[in-house]
C-alpha positions as CSV (number, residue, x, y, z in Angstrom):
1,X,21.2,41.6,152.1
2,X,24.4,40.1,153.2
3,X,24.7,38.4,156.6
4,X,28.1,37.5,158.0
5,X,28.4,35.8,161.4
6,X,31.7,35.4,163.2
7,X,32.1,33.2,166.2
8,X,35.2,33.4,168.5
9,X,36.1,31.2,171.4
10,X,38.3,32.6,174.0
11,X,40.6,29.9,175.3
12,X,42.9,30.3,178.3
13,X,46.3,28.6,178.7
14,X,46.2,25.7,181.1
15,X,48.3,26.3,184.2
16,X,48.6,24.7,187.6
17,X,46.1,27.3,188.8
18,X,43.5,26.4,186.3
19,X,41.5,28.8,184.2
20,X,38.0,30.3,183.5
21,X,35.6,28.7,181.1
22,X,36.0,29.7,177.5
23,X,33.6,32.5,176.3
24,X,31.8,32.3,173.0
25,X,31.4,35.7,171.3
26,X,29.1,36.1,168.3
27,X,29.4,39.1,166.0
28,X,26.7,39.3,163.3
29,X,27.1,41.8,160.4
30,X,23.9,42.2,158.5
31,X,24.1,45.0,156.0
32,X,22.5,45.7,152.6
33,X,24.5,44.8,149.5
34,X,24.5,48.4,148.4
35,X,26.7,51.2,149.8
36,X,26.7,55.0,149.5
37,X,29.4,57.6,148.9
38,X,30.3,61.1,150.1
39,X,33.1,63.4,149.0
40,X,35.1,65.5,151.5
41,X,37.6,68.1,150.7
42,X,40.1,65.6,149.4
43,X,38.8,62.2,150.5
44,X,36.0,59.8,149.4
45,X,34.0,57.9,152.0
46,X,32.2,54.7,151.0
47,X,29.7,53.6,153.7
48,X,26.7,51.6,154.7
49,X,24.7,51.8,157.9
50,X,22.1,49.8,159.7
51,X,19.8,50.1,162.7
52,X,18.8,47.6,165.4
53,X,21.6,47.4,166.4
54,X,23.1,50.6,165.0
55,X,26.3,49.9,163.1
56,X,28.3,51.2,160.2
57,X,30.9,49.9,157.8
58,X,33.0,52.6,156.0
59,X,36.0,52.9,153.8
60,X,38.1,56.1,153.6
61,X,40.1,56.7,150.4
62,X,42.3,59.8,150.1
63,X,42.7,61.9,147.0
64,X,39.8,60.3,145.1
65,X,36.6,61.7,143.7
66,X,33.4,60.1,142.4
67,X,34.1,61.6,139.0
68,X,37.5,59.8,138.9
69,X,35.7,56.5,139.7
70,X,33.4,57.0,136.7
71,X,36.1,58.0,134.3
72,X,36.1,54.7,132.4
73,X,38.7,53.9,129.8
74,X,38.1,53.2,126.1
75,X,36.8,49.7,126.9
76,X,34.0,51.2,129.1
77,X,35.5,49.9,132.3
78,X,38.0,51.0,135.0
79,X,39.9,49.0,137.6
80,X,41.6,50.7,140.6
81,X,43.5,49.3,143.5
82,X,44.0,52.0,146.2
83,X,45.2,52.3,149.7
84,X,42.3,52.7,152.1
85,X,41.2,52.5,155.7
86,X,38.3,50.3,156.7
87,X,36.2,51.2,159.8
88,X,33.6,49.3,161.8
89,X,31.6,51.2,164.4
90,X,28.8,50.6,166.7
91,X,26.5,53.2,168.2
92,X,24.2,53.5,171.2
93,X,21.5,55.2,169.2
94,X,18.5,53.2,168.0
95,X,18.8,54.6,164.5
96,X,21.3,56.6,162.5
97,X,20.8,59.6,160.3
98,X,21.0,58.9,156.6
99,X,23.7,61.6,156.1
100,X,25.9,60.4,159.0
101,X,29.1,60.3,156.8
102,X,28.3,63.3,154.7
103,X,28.5,65.8,157.6
104,X,30.2,66.2,160.9
105,X,29.0,63.6,163.3
106,X,26.0,65.1,165.2
107,X,26.4,65.6,168.9
108,X,23.4,63.3,169.6
109,X,25.1,60.4,167.9
110,X,27.2,58.3,170.3
111,X,29.9,55.9,169.0
112,X,30.3,53.1,171.5
113,X,33.1,51.2,169.7
114,X,35.3,51.8,166.7
115,X,37.9,49.6,165.0
116,X,39.9,50.3,161.8
117,X,42.5,48.7,159.6
118,X,44.5,49.7,156.6
119,X,43.5,47.7,153.5
120,X,43.4,47.8,149.7
121,X,40.2,48.9,148.0
122,X,39.7,47.3,144.6
123,X,37.2,49.3,142.6
124,X,35.7,48.1,139.4
125,X,33.5,50.4,137.3
126,X,31.6,49.1,134.2
127,X,29.7,51.5,131.9
128,X,26.7,50.1,130.0
129,X,25.5,52.1,127.0
130,X,22.0,51.5,125.5
131,X,19.5,53.1,123.2
132,X,16.5,51.6,125.1
133,X,14.8,50.9,121.8
134,X,13.1,47.7,122.9
135,X,15.8,45.4,121.6
136,X,18.4,43.8,123.9
137,X,21.9,45.0,123.1
138,X,23.0,41.4,122.7
139,X,20.5,41.0,119.9
140,X,21.9,44.0,118.0
141,X,25.1,42.0,117.2
142,X,24.0,41.3,113.7
143,X,27.2,39.6,112.5
144,X,27.4,37.5,115.6
145,X,31.1,38.3,116.3
146,X,30.6,39.5,119.9
147,X,31.4,43.1,119.0
148,X,28.5,45.5,119.2
149,X,30.5,48.4,117.9
150,X,30.8,47.2,114.3
151,X,27.1,46.8,113.6
152,X,25.9,50.1,112.2
153,X,23.0,49.4,109.7
154,X,22.6,53.0,108.5
155,X,26.3,53.9,108.7
156,X,25.5,57.1,110.7
157,X,28.4,56.5,113.1
158,X,26.2,55.1,115.9
159,X,26.3,51.3,116.3
160,X,22.8,49.8,116.5
161,X,23.0,49.2,120.2
162,X,23.1,52.9,120.9
163,X,21.2,54.0,117.8
164,X,17.5,54.3,118.5
165,X,16.8,54.5,114.7
166,X,18.8,51.6,113.5
167,X,18.1,51.9,109.8
168,X,18.2,55.7,109.7
169,X,14.7,56.2,108.2
170,X,13.7,58.7,110.9
171,X,11.2,56.2,112.4
172,X,12.4,55.1,115.9
173,X,13.3,51.4,116.1
174,X,10.8,50.9,118.9
175,X,8.0,52.3,116.7
176,X,8.7,49.7,114.0
177,X,7.6,46.8,116.1
178,X,10.9,44.8,116.2
179,X,9.5,42.5,118.9
180,X,5.7,42.7,118.7
181,X,5.0,40.3,121.5
182,X,7.9,41.3,123.7
183,X,9.4,37.7,124.0
184,X,12.9,38.6,123.0
185,X,12.6,36.7,119.7
186,X,12.9,39.1,116.7
187,X,11.8,36.5,114.1
188,X,8.3,38.0,114.2
189,X,9.5,41.6,113.7
190,X,7.2,43.7,111.5
191,X,8.1,43.5,107.8
192,X,5.6,45.6,105.9
193,X,6.7,44.9,102.4
194,X,7.5,41.2,103.1
195,X,11.0,41.5,101.6
196,X,12.6,39.6,104.5
197,X,14.1,42.7,106.0
198,X,12.3,43.8,109.2
199,X,11.1,47.4,109.1
200,X,13.5,48.5,111.8
201,X,16.4,47.5,109.5
202,X,14.7,48.4,106.2
203,X,15.3,51.9,104.7
204,X,12.2,51.5,102.5
205,X,9.5,50.0,104.6
206,X,6.7,49.7,102.1
207,X,8.9,48.7,99.2
208,X,7.7,51.5,96.9
209,X,11.2,52.6,95.8
210,X,11.1,55.7,97.9
211,X,13.2,55.8,101.1
212,X,11.0,56.0,104.2
213,X,12.8,59.2,105.4
214,X,12.0,60.8,102.0
215,X,8.3,60.3,102.3
216,X,7.5,63.5,104.1
217,X,4.8,65.0,101.9
218,X,3.2,67.2,104.6
219,X,6.0,68.6,106.7
220,X,9.8,68.0,106.7
221,X,10.2,67.5,110.5
222,X,12.2,64.2,110.4
223,X,9.0,62.4,111.3
224,X,7.6,60.5,108.3
225,X,4.9,58.9,110.5
226,X,2.9,62.1,110.6
227,X,2.7,62.5,106.8
228,X,-0.6,60.8,105.8
229,X,-2.2,61.1,102.4
230,X,-4.8,58.4,102.8
231,X,-6.0,58.1,106.4
232,X,-7.6,54.8,105.7
233,X,-4.2,53.3,105.0
234,X,-2.0,55.3,107.3
235,X,1.4,57.0,107.0
236,X,2.7,57.4,103.5
237,X,5.9,55.5,104.3
238,X,3.8,52.4,104.9
239,X,1.5,53.0,101.8
240,X,3.1,51.7,98.6
241,X,0.4,53.6,96.6
242,X,2.1,56.9,97.6
243,X,5.6,57.2,96.2
244,X,6.4,60.9,96.1
245,X,9.9,61.8,97.0
246,X,10.8,64.7,99.3
247,X,14.5,64.3,100.1
248,X,15.3,64.3,103.8
249,X,17.9,66.8,105.0
250,X,18.7,65.6,108.5
251,X,18.5,62.7,111.0
252,X,16.4,62.9,114.2
253,X,18.1,63.7,117.5
254,X,19.1,60.5,119.3
255,X,19.4,59.8,123.0
256,X,22.0,57.4,124.4
257,X,21.6,56.2,128.0
258,X,24.5,55.5,130.3
259,X,24.5,53.3,133.4
260,X,27.5,52.8,135.7
261,X,28.0,49.8,137.9
262,X,30.6,50.3,140.7
263,X,31.6,47.4,142.9
264,X,34.2,47.4,145.7
265,X,36.2,44.6,147.2
266,X,38.5,45.1,150.2
267,X,41.7,43.1,150.5
268,X,43.5,42.1,153.7
269,X,41.1,43.2,156.5
270,X,42.0,42.4,160.1
271,X,39.9,43.5,163.0
272,X,39.4,41.9,166.4
273,X,36.4,40.0,165.2
274,X,37.0,39.9,161.4
275,X,40.0,38.7,159.4
276,X,39.5,38.3,155.6
277,X,41.7,38.3,152.6
278,X,38.8,39.3,150.4
279,X,35.7,41.2,151.7
280,X,32.9,42.1,149.3
281,X,31.9,45.6,150.2
282,X,29.0,45.7,147.7
283,X,27.6,47.9,144.9
284,X,27.5,51.7,144.9
285,X,24.0,53.1,145.0
286,X,23.9,56.7,143.7
287,X,21.5,58.7,141.5
288,X,24.5,60.0,139.5
289,X,25.2,56.5,138.1
290,X,22.7,57.0,135.3
291,X,22.7,59.7,132.7
292,X,21.9,60.4,129.1
293,X,23.3,62.2,126.1
294,X,21.6,63.7,123.1
295,X,23.3,63.2,119.7
296,X,22.3,64.1,116.2
297,X,24.3,62.1,113.6
298,X,25.8,63.9,110.6
299,X,23.5,63.6,107.6
300,X,25.2,62.6,104.4
């Protein structure tokens, strides 16, 4: 929660007739860091409200939609600087409806004061992609060059950080125990055949000469972990005594998760109680900022 306190001292000019004592006026803005958004016919409203006392901060931007804010460029980010109008309002109501800015103002809501000023809204959107495979994206930069997009162990077209089966063996990375104790250190990753290559990056986990994805002796469903010849040992792909080859014909379907972070800064705000060159309006809170996509890599 961000708390801003502004204190103004009214000072009169000294004259031969004297003057009244100066008044100290304190305005306290205490709002959450997050803001919401509503789309109109052609405008976008960014807003935050609070109770006790009831106040609102809002930003009106014409000819803009939420989809346009989320339309990141090839570098997974988007920067906009747009003309906007900033509003500060107070209300006589003890509390405000959550949809105050998404509908016409209800008759029972009474605005007691309203100030506005033209400003520039600087919007920054950053898209984060992840496979949620139990490995931090930063740890999937295998060559350490700071570029996550050129690390693709199985060459299936999906870099490891958005590939939930990094080695393409049809066993999900998270099921190959890349970080057994969850401490973020992959040095203790499971390595069944002891060849120095952890299972989640090893196309032949048990070292029997048959690719893990080709050890589907019961059913070819792109799930080698349910093909078990000897139940005392476990799945055939982890049993070096079973080395029958049933060539795989496809990869499993993958899921890529998307999260958008939208922040807004307002430039050159001037109200009766507030004058700032740079005002941090906060972070957008919206259920539409997360999504996922299902992808099945081409099998070659």
